[in-house]
C-alpha positions in Angstrom: -18.2 -55.0 -40.2 -17.0 -51.7 -38.7 -19.4 -48.9 -37.9 -19.6 -46.0 -40.4 -18.1 -43.3 -38.1 -15.0 -45.3 -37.4 -14.5 -46.5 -41.0 -14.2 -42.9 -42.1 -11.0 -42.4 -40.0 -8.8 -44.2 -42.5 -5.6 -45.6 -41.2 -4.8 -47.8 -44.2 -3.5 -47.0 -47.8 -6.0 -46.0 -50.5 -6.8 -49.1 -52.6 -6.9 -46.9 -55.7 -3.1 -46.2 -55.4 -2.2 -49.8 -56.2 -1.4 -50.9 -59.7 -3.2 -54.3 -59.2 -6.2 -54.8 -56.9 -4.8 -56.0 -53.5 -5.9 -59.4 -52.1 -8.9 -59.3 -49.9 -6.8 -60.6 -47.0 -4.8 -57.3 -47.1 -7.8 -55.1 -46.6 -8.5 -53.7 -43.1 -12.1 -54.4 -42.1 -12.3 -51.1 -40.2 -11.1 -48.6 -42.8 -11.4 -50.7 -45.9 -7.9 -49.6 -47.0 -4.8 -51.7 -47.5 -3.3 -52.5 -44.2 -0.8 -50.0 -42.8 1.4 -51.3 -40.0 -0.8 -54.5 -39.7 -1.4 -56.0 -36.2 -3.0 -59.2 -35.2 -5.3 -59.6 -32.2 -5.6 -62.6 -30.0 -8.6 -63.8 -32.0 -6.3 -63.8 -35.1 -8.0 -61.0 -37.0 -5.7 -58.4 -38.6 -6.2 -54.6 -38.7 -4.3 -51.4 -39.2 -2.6 -50.5 -35.9 -4.2 -47.0 -35.9 -7.6 -48.3 -36.8 -7.8 -51.0 -34.1 -6.5 -48.7 -31.4 -9.1 -46.1 -32.2 -11.8 -48.8 -32.2 -10.7 -50.1 -28.8 -11.0 -46.7 -27.3 -14.8 -47.0 -27.8 -15.3 -50.7 -27.1 -12.8 -53.5 -26.3 -14.3 -56.1 -28.6 -13.1 -57.3 -32.0 -15.0 -55.6 -34.8 -15.2 -58.9 -36.7 -16.1 -61.6 -34.1 -17.0 -59.3 -31.1 -14.7 -61.2 -28.8 -13.0 -59.2 -26.0 -9.7 -57.7 -27.1 -6.9 -56.7 -24.8 -5.0 -53.7 -26.3 -1.8 -55.0 -24.8 -2.2 -58.3 -26.6 -2.0 -57.1 -30.2 1.2 -57.9 -32.2 2.8 -56.1 -35.2 3.2 -58.4 -38.2 6.5 -57.4 -39.6 6.7 -59.9 -42.4 3.3 -58.9 -43.7 4.4 -55.2 -43.5 7.4 -56.1 -45.8 5.1 -58.0 -48.2 2.8 -55.0 -48.5 5.8 -52.7 -49.0 6.7 -54.7 -52.1 3.3 -54.1 -53.8 3.5 -51.8 -56.8 1.6 -48.5 -56.5 1.0 -45.5 -58.8 2.3 -42.1 -58.0 -0.1 -39.8 -56.2 0.7 -37.2 -58.8 -0.7 -39.4 -61.6 -3.5 -36.8 -62.1 -0.8 -34.2 -62.9 0.9 -36.4 -65.4 3.3 -38.8 -63.5 3.2 -42.3 -65.0 5.8 -43.8 -62.7 5.0 -47.0 -60.7 7.2 -48.3 -57.8 7.0 -50.4 -54.6 5.0 -48.9 -51.8 8.1 -48.8 -49.6 9.7 -46.3 -52.1 6.7 -43.9 -52.0 8.4 -41.3 -49.8 11.7 -41.3 -51.7 9.9 -40.9 -55.0 8.0 -37.9 -53.7 11.3 -36.2 -53.1 12.3 -36.4 -56.8 8.9 -36.6 -58.6 8.8 -33.9 -61.3 5.0 -33.6 -60.9 5.2 -32.9 -57.2 3.6 -29.6 -56.3 6.1 -27.5 -54.3 6.4 -23.9 -53.1 8.8 -21.6 -54.8 12.1 -21.7 -52.7 12.7 -17.9 -52.7 11.6 -16.1 -49.5 8.5 -13.9 -50.1 7.2 -15.8 -53.2 3.9 -17.6 -52.5 3.7 -19.4 -55.9 3.3 -23.2 -55.9 4.4 -25.0 -59.0 5.4 -28.5 -60.3 9.0 -29.4 -59.5 9.7 -29.8 -63.3 8.7 -26.1 -63.8 11.0 -24.7 -61.0 14.0 -24.0 -63.3 11.8 -22.1 -65.7 10.1 -20.1 -62.9 13.3 -19.1 -61.0 14.8 -16.6 -63.6 11.5 -14.8 -63.7 10.7 -14.8 -60.0 10.7 -11.3 -58.6 11.9 -12.7 -55.2 14.9 -14.5 -56.8 18.1 -14.2 -54.7 21.4 -15.8 -55.5 25.0 -15.1 -54.4 27.4 -14.1 -57.2 28.7 -17.2 -58.9 32.2 -15.6 -59.1 32.4 -15.7 -55.3 32.5 -12.0 -54.5 29.8 -12.5 -51.8 27.3 -10.1 -53.3 23.7 -11.3 -53.2 22.1 -10.6 -56.5 18.4 -9.9 -57.4 16.6 -9.8 -60.7 17.2 -6.0 -60.9 20.9 -6.0 -59.9 22.4 -9.1 -61.6 22.6 -7.5 -65.1 24.6 -4.5 -63.9 26.7 -6.5 -61.4 30.4 -6.0 -61.7 32.6 -8.0 -59.3 35.6 -5.7 -59.6 33.5 -2.6 -58.9 31.7 -4.2 -56.0 35.0 -5.4 -54.4 36.6 -2.0 -55.0 33.7 -0.2 -53.3 33.8 -2.6 -50.4 37.6 -2.1 -50.1 37.2 1.7 -50.1 34.4 1.6 -47.6 36.5 -0.5 -45.3 39.5 1.9 -45.7 37.3 4.9 -44.8 36.1 3.0 -41.7 39.6 2.1 -40.7 40.8 5.7 -41.1 37.9 7.0 -39.0 38.7 4.4 -36.3 42.4 5.4 -36.4 41.5 9.1 -36.1 39.2 8.4 -33.2 41.9 6.4 -31.4 44.4 9.3 -32.0 42.0 11.8 -30.5 41.5 9.5 -27.5 45.3 9.1 -27.0 45.8 12.9 -27.1 43.1 13.3 -24.5 44.7 10.7 -22.3 48.1 12.3 -22.8 46.7 15.7 -21.8 45.0 14.1 -18.8 48.2 12.4 -17.7 50.2 15.7 -18.1 47.6 17.5 -15.9 47.8 14.7 -13.3 51.7 14.9 -13.3 51.4 18.7 -12.6 49.0 18.1 -9.8 51.2 15.4 -8.3 54.2 17.8 -8.6 52.3 20.6 -6.8 51.2 18.2 -4.1 54.8 17.0 -3.6 56.0 20.6 -3.3 53.3 21.3 -0.8 54.4 18.3 1.3 58.0 19.4 1.2 57.1 22.9 2.4 55.0 21.4 5.2 58.0 19.2 6.2 60.3 22.2 6.3 57.9 24.2 8.4 57.5 21.3 10.8 61.3 21.0 11.2 61.5 24.7 11.9 58.8 24.5 14.5 60.5 21.5 16.1 63.8 23.5 16.2 62.1 26.5 17.9 60.5 24.3 20.5 63.9 22.7 21.3 65.6 26.1 21.7 62.9 27.4 24.0 63.1 24.4 26.2 66.9 24.5 26.4 66.7 28.2 27.3 64.2 27.7 30.1 66.2 24.8 31.5 69.4 26.8 31.6 67.6 29.7 33.3 66.3 27.4 36.0 69.8 26.0 36.6 71.2 29.6 37.1 68.5 30.5 39.5 69.2 27.4 41.6 73.0 28.1 41.8 72.4 31.7 42.9 70.2 30.7 45.7 
């Protein structure tokens, strides 16, 4: 028999969940629960996979016969798993009023639809927990209730706004707000265009002045070149006369 401190770390299913008492062969000798993911050791004893792996971390001997057990030589019993999955169990919410019974393999899917499952309110900010069957009654009175308008206008309604909500009015206000925003954007773009036009006109004037300055400088340069040529021709003619006189 397993030691007390290991048997408290239950890996199996609670025996009380089952409609009919399970066969003794389906009970894990370590946790005393119905086998969950049953595995068989080399010595042919069967345990919950979680239970035997925890046991072997402390001592590598079988808790039933004390023979050495190699952790790599334990095998999952798939057929036994399927057989256990077909056993009928009671809903874990039986204490709250659920009388349904179903195969163990359907336990998870049942919990997703069980009317007696305790669930949190789905609205953000609400911390109330209630039975699934009471959710529809709670929602209209929840102060955190939020829903988009069912007419499709896109407005998110609250308890305080849904009674006064008017789709036409909301859409009209949204349209007018967008119009004001568009007009403001258009005016800002016009002001920007005027500033750019003013800047371009100023730049054209500056370029014109620069061009005029360059033309004046070219004219002066041509005049200076003409003067230099005249002086040099005068000096050369004077030199020729002096040579002929001599």
